[in-house]
C-alpha positions as CSV (number, residue, x, y, z in Angstrom):
1,X,-18.8,-55.0,84.8
2,X,-20.0,-51.9,83.2
3,X,-22.1,-50.3,86.0
4,X,-24.7,-48.8,83.7
5,X,-25.2,-52.0,81.7
6,X,-25.3,-54.1,84.8
7,X,-28.1,-51.9,86.3
8,X,-30.0,-52.0,83.0
9,X,-29.6,-55.8,82.7
10,X,-30.9,-56.2,86.3
11,X,-34.0,-54.0,85.6
12,X,-34.6,-55.7,82.2
13,X,-34.7,-59.2,83.6
14,X,-36.2,-58.4,87.0
15,X,-39.0,-56.0,85.8
16,X,-39.4,-56.6,82.0
17,X,-43.0,-55.4,81.9
18,X,-42.4,-52.3,83.9
19,X,-39.5,-51.0,81.8
20,X,-40.6,-52.2,78.3
21,X,-44.4,-52.2,78.6
22,X,-47.0,-49.4,78.6
23,X,-48.7,-50.2,81.9
24,X,-46.9,-47.5,83.9
25,X,-46.5,-44.8,81.3
26,X,-48.9,-42.0,80.5
27,X,-49.9,-42.1,76.9
28,X,-48.7,-39.2,74.8
29,X,-49.3,-38.1,71.2
30,X,-46.7,-39.6,68.9
31,X,-45.7,-42.6,66.9
32,X,-44.7,-46.0,68.1
33,X,-43.7,-49.2,66.3
34,X,-41.5,-52.2,66.2
35,X,-37.8,-51.7,65.9
36,X,-35.9,-52.8,62.9
37,X,-34.4,-55.8,64.8
38,X,-37.9,-56.8,66.0
39,X,-39.3,-56.7,62.5
40,X,-36.3,-58.6,61.1
41,X,-36.5,-61.3,63.8
42,X,-40.2,-61.8,63.1
43,X,-40.4,-61.8,59.3
44,X,-37.0,-61.0,57.8
45,X,-35.1,-57.9,57.0
46,X,-36.9,-57.7,53.6
47,X,-40.1,-56.6,55.4
48,X,-38.5,-53.6,57.1
49,X,-40.1,-50.4,55.9
50,X,-37.1,-48.2,56.7
51,X,-34.2,-47.5,54.4
52,X,-30.5,-47.9,55.3
53,X,-30.1,-44.1,55.2
54,X,-32.9,-43.5,57.6
55,X,-31.4,-46.1,60.0
56,X,-28.0,-44.4,59.7
57,X,-29.3,-40.9,60.4
58,X,-31.6,-42.1,63.2
59,X,-35.1,-41.7,61.8
60,X,-36.2,-45.0,63.2
61,X,-37.9,-46.3,66.4
62,X,-35.5,-47.2,69.2
63,X,-34.2,-46.4,72.6
64,X,-33.0,-42.9,73.4
65,X,-29.5,-42.2,72.1
66,X,-29.0,-45.4,70.1
67,X,-31.0,-44.8,66.9
68,X,-28.5,-42.4,65.2
69,X,-25.3,-44.2,64.0
70,X,-24.2,-40.9,62.6
71,X,-24.3,-39.2,66.0
72,X,-22.5,-42.2,67.5
73,X,-19.7,-41.8,64.9
74,X,-19.3,-38.2,65.8
75,X,-19.0,-39.2,69.4
76,X,-16.5,-41.9,68.4
77,X,-14.3,-39.3,66.7
78,X,-14.4,-37.1,69.9
79,X,-13.5,-40.0,72.2
80,X,-10.7,-41.2,70.0
81,X,-9.3,-37.6,69.5
82,X,-9.3,-37.0,73.3
83,X,-7.9,-40.4,74.1
84,X,-10.9,-41.4,76.2
85,X,-12.2,-44.2,74.0
86,X,-10.1,-47.0,72.5
87,X,-10.1,-47.2,68.7
88,X,-8.9,-50.7,69.0
89,X,-12.0,-51.9,70.8
90,X,-14.3,-50.0,68.3
91,X,-12.5,-51.3,65.3
92,X,-12.2,-54.9,66.4
93,X,-15.8,-55.1,67.5
94,X,-17.0,-53.7,64.2
95,X,-14.8,-56.0,62.1
96,X,-15.8,-59.1,64.2
97,X,-19.5,-58.2,63.8
98,X,-19.2,-57.8,60.1
99,X,-17.2,-61.0,59.7
100,X,-19.5,-63.2,61.8
101,X,-22.6,-61.7,60.1
102,X,-21.2,-62.5,56.7
103,X,-20.4,-66.1,57.9
104,X,-24.0,-66.6,59.0
105,X,-25.2,-65.0,55.7
106,X,-23.3,-67.7,53.9
107,X,-24.6,-70.5,56.1
108,X,-28.2,-69.3,55.8
109,X,-31.3,-70.8,57.5
110,X,-34.8,-71.7,56.3
111,X,-36.4,-71.2,59.7
112,X,-34.5,-68.2,61.1
113,X,-34.8,-64.9,59.1
114,X,-32.0,-63.2,61.1
115,X,-29.4,-65.3,59.2
116,X,-30.1,-63.2,56.1
117,X,-29.6,-59.8,57.8
118,X,-26.6,-58.1,56.3
119,X,-23.6,-56.8,58.3
120,X,-24.5,-53.1,57.5
121,X,-28.0,-53.6,58.9
122,X,-26.6,-55.1,62.0
123,X,-24.4,-52.0,62.4
124,X,-27.0,-49.3,61.8
125,X,-29.8,-51.2,63.8
126,X,-30.3,-51.4,67.5
127,X,-27.8,-50.3,70.0
128,X,-24.6,-51.5,68.2
129,X,-23.1,-48.1,67.4
130,X,-24.0,-46.7,70.9
131,X,-22.7,-49.8,72.6
132,X,-19.5,-50.0,70.5
133,X,-18.6,-46.3,71.1
134,X,-19.8,-45.5,74.6
135,X,-20.2,-48.8,76.5
136,X,-17.7,-51.3,75.3
137,X,-14.9,-48.7,75.6
138,X,-15.6,-48.0,79.3
139,X,-12.1,-47.8,80.8
140,X,-13.2,-49.3,84.1
141,X,-14.6,-52.6,82.7
142,X,-12.8,-53.0,79.3
143,X,-9.5,-54.7,78.6
144,X,-6.5,-52.5,79.5
145,X,-3.7,-54.0,77.4
146,X,-3.4,-52.8,73.8
147,X,-3.4,-56.3,72.3
148,X,-6.1,-57.4,74.7
149,X,-8.4,-54.7,73.5
150,X,-8.4,-56.3,70.0
151,X,-9.4,-59.6,71.5
152,X,-11.9,-58.0,73.8
153,X,-13.6,-56.1,71.0
154,X,-13.7,-59.1,68.7
155,X,-15.3,-61.2,71.4
156,X,-18.0,-58.6,71.9
157,X,-18.7,-58.4,68.2
158,X,-19.0,-62.1,67.9
159,X,-21.4,-62.3,70.8
160,X,-23.6,-59.5,69.4
161,X,-24.3,-61.5,66.3
162,X,-24.6,-64.8,68.2
163,X,-27.2,-63.4,70.6
164,X,-29.1,-61.5,67.8
165,X,-29.2,-64.3,65.3
166,X,-29.1,-67.6,67.3
167,X,-31.5,-66.5,70.1
168,X,-34.9,-65.8,68.6
169,X,-36.4,-64.5,71.8
170,X,-33.9,-61.6,72.2
171,X,-33.2,-59.8,68.9
172,X,-30.9,-57.2,70.5
173,X,-27.6,-58.6,71.8
174,X,-25.4,-55.6,72.5
175,X,-26.0,-55.3,76.2
176,X,-25.4,-59.0,77.0
177,X,-22.4,-59.1,74.6
178,X,-20.7,-56.2,76.3
179,X,-21.3,-57.7,79.8
180,X,-20.0,-61.0,78.6
181,X,-16.9,-59.2,77.3
182,X,-16.5,-57.5,80.7
183,X,-16.4,-60.8,82.4
184,X,-13.5,-62.0,80.3
185,X,-11.6,-58.7,80.1
186,X,-9.4,-59.5,83.1
187,X,-8.6,-63.0,81.8
188,X,-7.7,-61.6,78.4
189,X,-5.4,-59.0,80.0
190,X,-3.8,-61.8,82.1
191,X,-3.0,-64.0,79.1
192,X,-1.7,-61.1,77.1
193,X,0.5,-60.0,80.0
194,X,1.8,-63.5,80.5
195,X,2.6,-63.8,76.8
196,X,4.5,-60.6,76.9
197,X,6.5,-61.7,79.9
198,X,7.3,-65.1,78.4
199,X,8.4,-63.4,75.1
200,X,10.7,-61.0,77.0
201,X,12.2,-63.8,79.0
202,X,13.0,-65.7,75.8
203,X,14.5,-62.6,74.2
204,X,16.6,-62.0,77.4
205,X,17.8,-65.6,77.4
206,X,18.9,-65.4,73.8
207,X,20.7,-62.2,74.4
């Protein structure tokens, strides 16, 4: 499991009021408000007062480091150029998120406003970009095989939308989705490796 996300998940579920409430923090001058995902989950994406451009640049409420999709894209370019982050995971997670969000858009729902949230809003809102670039690609907890990385990223992308849309009590699903993917990463690598071995045996037998 990703150590940073595991620690965050423990704190989030063990001490929810302490890390998300205002009881232990000294008040400071500034602005606070509901995040885009919280607004969308409560009353639909149409009620969000921020533009897509503001969300992309990062001029929106949110956790430190996750609000600017633009900054995360710059980080993605650096990680891919240096070989630290896997482009396969980033690409498959993004494609899976877009595809599943479009599917739920087509299905629709009269009682759940999150069904109408477009794929682009899912990508520029919440911690998707940060999680996709910096968390899902963690070499310690991610899938290691090249083909497995595609399946791993696709699984995380699907889970992001599943948690965000289907679970009304938890509008942000990136953390849980990545941890879920971490659990299945060894199993994905195992099946990919076994498939490669079987294919090579068949090729050797034919030769």
